[in-house]
Each structure stands twice: as C-alpha cells, then as structure tokens.
DOBA-292274 format. One record per residue: residue in three letters; x negated, y negated, z of N, C-alpha, C in turn. Coordinates in steps of 0.001 Angstrom, whole numbers, always signed. Each point is the difference from the previous one (the first is absolute). Layout:
<nodes>
res | n.xx | n.yy | n.zz | ca.xx | ca.yy | ca.zz | c.xx | c.yy | c.zz
ALA | X | Y | Z | X | Y | Z | X | Y | Z
...
</nodes>
This chain:
<nodes>
res | n.xx | n.yy | n.zz | ca.xx | ca.yy | ca.zz | c.xx | c.yy | c.zz
UNK | -101255 | -105829 | +67323 | -1395 | -331 | -183 | -99 | -1255 | -851
UNK | -974 | -812 | +317 | -234 | -1224 | -754 | -667 | +327 | -1342
UNK | +90 | -886 | -987 | -660 | +236 | -1287 | -1496 | +259 | +190
UNK | -507 | +1055 | -615 | -1407 | +351 | +86 | -400 | +711 | +1279
UNK | +918 | +109 | +958 | -327 | +649 | +1275 | -177 | +1502 | -190
UNK | -941 | +545 | +759 | -334 | +1411 | -77 | +35 | +575 | +1410
UNK | +456 | +1250 | +126 | +126 | +610 | +1317 | -572 | +1413 | -28
UNK | -856 | +297 | +959 | -565 | +1332 | +177 | +1004 | +824 | +797
UNK | +508 | +1084 | -585 | +986 | +826 | +690 | -604 | +790 | +1160
UNK | -1317 | +16 | +111 | -644 | +665 | +1130 | +1 | +1515 | -90
UNK | +188 | +519 | -1199 | -13 | +1445 | -184 | -712 | +343 | -1300
UNK | -719 | +1112 | +3 | -652 | +496 | -1204 | +684 | +1274 | -494
UNK | +1137 | +347 | +611 | +710 | +1223 | -389 | +416 | -45 | -1459
UNK | -43 | +1160 | -635 | +478 | +86 | -1370 | +1344 | +696 | -16
UNK | +754 | -264 | -1040 | +1344 | +540 | -134 | +881 | -997 | -707
UNK | +1288 | +64 | +256 | +973 | -852 | -676 | +326 | -1227 | +855
UNK | +107 | -1134 | -653 | +386 | -1251 | +651 | +1150 | -615 | -787
UNK | +1049 | -381 | +699 | +1114 | -714 | -617 | -216 | -1477 | +262
UNK | -61 | -791 | -1058 | -200 | -1442 | +105 | +1271 | -688 | -476
UNK | +523 | -895 | +846 | +1224 | -730 | -356 | -234 | -1496 | +171
UNK | +498 | -747 | -952 | -18 | -1455 | +72 | +1455 | -423 | +108
UNK | +445 | -274 | +1213 | +1429 | -185 | +239 | +574 | -1254 | -643
UNK | -799 | -1044 | -207 | +569 | -1204 | -602 | +202 | +133 | -1503
UNK | -759 | +886 | -676 | +190 | +186 | -1439 | +716 | +1303 | -326
UNK | +135 | +884 | +995 | +663 | +1280 | -232 | -891 | +1037 | -659
UNK | -1293 | -267 | -112 | -925 | +947 | -633 | -406 | +1083 | +977
UNK | -230 | +1195 | -530 | -456 | +1123 | +811 | -868 | +916 | -856
UNK | -961 | +660 | +646 | -859 | +947 | -717 | -466 | +1079 | +964
UNK | -200 | +1191 | -532 | -586 | +1112 | +744 | -1413 | +184 | -532
UNK | -989 | -162 | +877 | -1396 | +25 | -411 | -727 | +1142 | +701
UNK | -731 | +802 | -770 | -833 | +1061 | +555 | -1392 | -560 | +225
UNK | -485 | +112 | +1231 | -1320 | -504 | +361 | -871 | +1195 | +368
UNK | -1150 | +107 | -664 | -942 | +1064 | +296 | -1173 | -535 | +796
UNK | -1084 | +752 | +18 | -1188 | -425 | +729 | -724 | -1132 | -711
UNK | +133 | -53 | -1339 | -686 | -1031 | -779 | +839 | -1245 | -185
UNK | -423 | -831 | -940 | +703 | -1266 | -259 | +888 | +86 | -1238
UNK | +287 | +1193 | -457 | +794 | +175 | -1220 | +1413 | +468 | +324
UNK | +730 | -809 | +751 | +1381 | +341 | +349 | +881 | -44 | -1237
UNK | +1086 | +757 | +35 | +910 | +66 | -1128 | +1416 | -360 | +421
UNK | +676 | -792 | -818 | +1405 | -291 | +238 | +805 | +1141 | -602
UNK | +740 | +704 | +850 | +813 | +1112 | -488 | +1347 | -489 | -512
UNK | +644 | -830 | +773 | +1320 | -520 | -354 | +24 | -1492 | +280
UNK | +593 | -753 | -909 | +124 | -1433 | +205 | +1219 | -491 | -752
UNK | +674 | -1007 | +550 | +1184 | -537 | -670 | -333 | -1227 | -836
UNK | -1237 | -251 | -223 | -395 | -1158 | -796 | -1500 | -132 | -19
UNK | -477 | -1170 | -374 | -1448 | -180 | -76 | -482 | -1084 | +961
UNK | +612 | -84 | +1175 | -403 | -1012 | +973 | -856 | +571 | +1126
UNK | -300 | +1306 | -49 | -853 | +642 | +1003 | -1121 | +716 | -735
UNK | -1231 | -129 | +526 | -1171 | +531 | -690 | -955 | +643 | +1001
UNK | -999 | +701 | -531 | -1093 | +533 | +810 | -1318 | -687 | -348
UNK | +57 | -1007 | -860 | -1180 | -712 | -487 | -129 | -1349 | +705
UNK | -1041 | -158 | +822 | -185 | -1232 | +764 | -259 | -1220 | -872
UNK | -288 | +181 | -1287 | -208 | -1139 | -889 | +1294 | -414 | -703
UNK | +1068 | +759 | +201 | +1280 | -319 | -648 | +609 | -1248 | +632
UNK | +364 | -938 | -801 | +609 | -1217 | +508 | +1518 | +108 | +7
UNK | +628 | -677 | +940 | +1454 | -54 | +42 | +673 | +1258 | +498
UNK | -744 | +894 | +644 | +569 | +1273 | +434 | -317 | +285 | +1466
UNK | +742 | +923 | +566 | -311 | +562 | +1305 | -953 | +1164 | -258
UNK | -1082 | +80 | +753 | -1025 | +1005 | -258 | -205 | +866 | +1237
UNK | -100 | +1327 | -205 | -335 | +931 | +1072 | -1046 | +965 | -531
UNK | -1126 | +97 | +708 | -1070 | +916 | -401 | -1104 | -37 | +1045
UNK | -1001 | +838 | -220 | -1228 | -43 | +790 | -1013 | -846 | -765
UNK | -897 | -636 | +730 | -1059 | -788 | -637 | -1267 | +814 | -191
UNK | -199 | +994 | +865 | -1172 | +873 | -82 | +445 | +1438 | +229
UNK | -751 | +935 | -538 | +304 | +1410 | +223 | -32 | +302 | +1490
UNK | +996 | +720 | +468 | +177 | +375 | +1403 | +213 | -1204 | +915
UNK | +255 | -1178 | -573 | +249 | -1200 | +795 | +1472 | -132 | +349
UNK | +314 | -1059 | +708 | +1380 | -258 | +404 | +861 | -435 | -1181
UNK | +1304 | +146 | +160 | +976 | -423 | -993 | +355 | -1462 | +275
UNK | +74 | -788 | -1067 | +342 | -1415 | +96 | +1247 | -304 | -811
UNK | +735 | -999 | +447 | +1104 | -544 | -783 | -280 | -1488 | -179
UNK | +297 | -521 | -1184 | -276 | -1402 | -314 | +1182 | -616 | -728
UNK | +305 | -1230 | +355 | +1001 | -773 | -733 | -731 | -789 | -1073
UNK | +26 | +486 | -1220 | -643 | -675 | -1117 | +914 | -997 | -688
UNK | +1176 | -195 | +553 | +961 | -942 | -585 | -320 | -1425 | +434
UNK | +633 | -946 | -641 | -220 | -1407 | +340 | +992 | -496 | +1043
UNK | +890 | +884 | +455 | +987 | -357 | +1020 | -75 | +991 | +1156
UNK | +555 | -382 | +1132 | +54 | +883 | +1156 | +780 | +1265 | -352
UNK | -420 | +1138 | +551 | +660 | +1272 | -292 | +237 | +773 | +1293
UNK | +1149 | +625 | +89 | +338 | +863 | +1136 | -248 | +1433 | -439
UNK | -1082 | +581 | +500 | -468 | +1304 | -465 | +110 | +1028 | +1118
UNK | +557 | +1152 | -345 | +82 | +1125 | +925 | -794 | +1153 | -590
UNK | -811 | +662 | +831 | -766 | +1169 | -441 | +320 | +1147 | +940
UNK | +378 | +1139 | -576 | +285 | +1195 | +797 | -960 | +1098 | -442
UNK | -754 | +509 | +948 | -879 | +1129 | -263 | +833 | +1260 | +142
UNK | +151 | +734 | -1081 | +874 | +1163 | +1 | -731 | +1248 | +470
UNK | -1235 | +154 | -399 | -783 | +1159 | +441 | -1336 | -488 | +533
UNK | -602 | +784 | +874 | -1336 | -330 | +469 | -781 | +1270 | +246
UNK | -1252 | -8 | -427 | -861 | +1171 | +150 | -1264 | -393 | +713
</nodes>
C-alpha cells in the first residue's frame, strides 16, 4: 500500500484479525467488535494501531459502528500489508 492509502476490506464481521507488515516484520492480533473500539491483543512492537489518527503506523479498525473494517498505511513509505480474518460471525 502507498503512504496514506486506505483499503476497505469489504466485511463488517467481528472477530480476530491478524495484521502483518512483511517489510518491517511487524505483526498484531486485533479483536474487532461491532463498534469502533477494537483492541490489540498481541503485538510485537508499536508499529500497528487501531487509531486512525496515529501517524507512522499500520491501522486496522472500523470507522463506524457495524461498518466495514478498514486497513490504512499511516507510514511515510510503501508497506506490504497482509490481513487474515481468523473468525467471522
């Protein structure tokens, strides 16, 4: 993804999402609920966030309650991001 680019995953399912940034080696397990208050359960650093205002990070969260899940490259460089939906309800 290009710097500042945002992508709609096309799903509003809640559950666990594994987010990986292959060029930096960062990974996080994020729990996404119906609202916009997702929680990072496990992370190997501080380069992945759930806050769309966080700069310099990869972000995964919903923008609105019951809305779709988005991923954003908040970094200033291109990022290779993989997202795996582990559960879906």
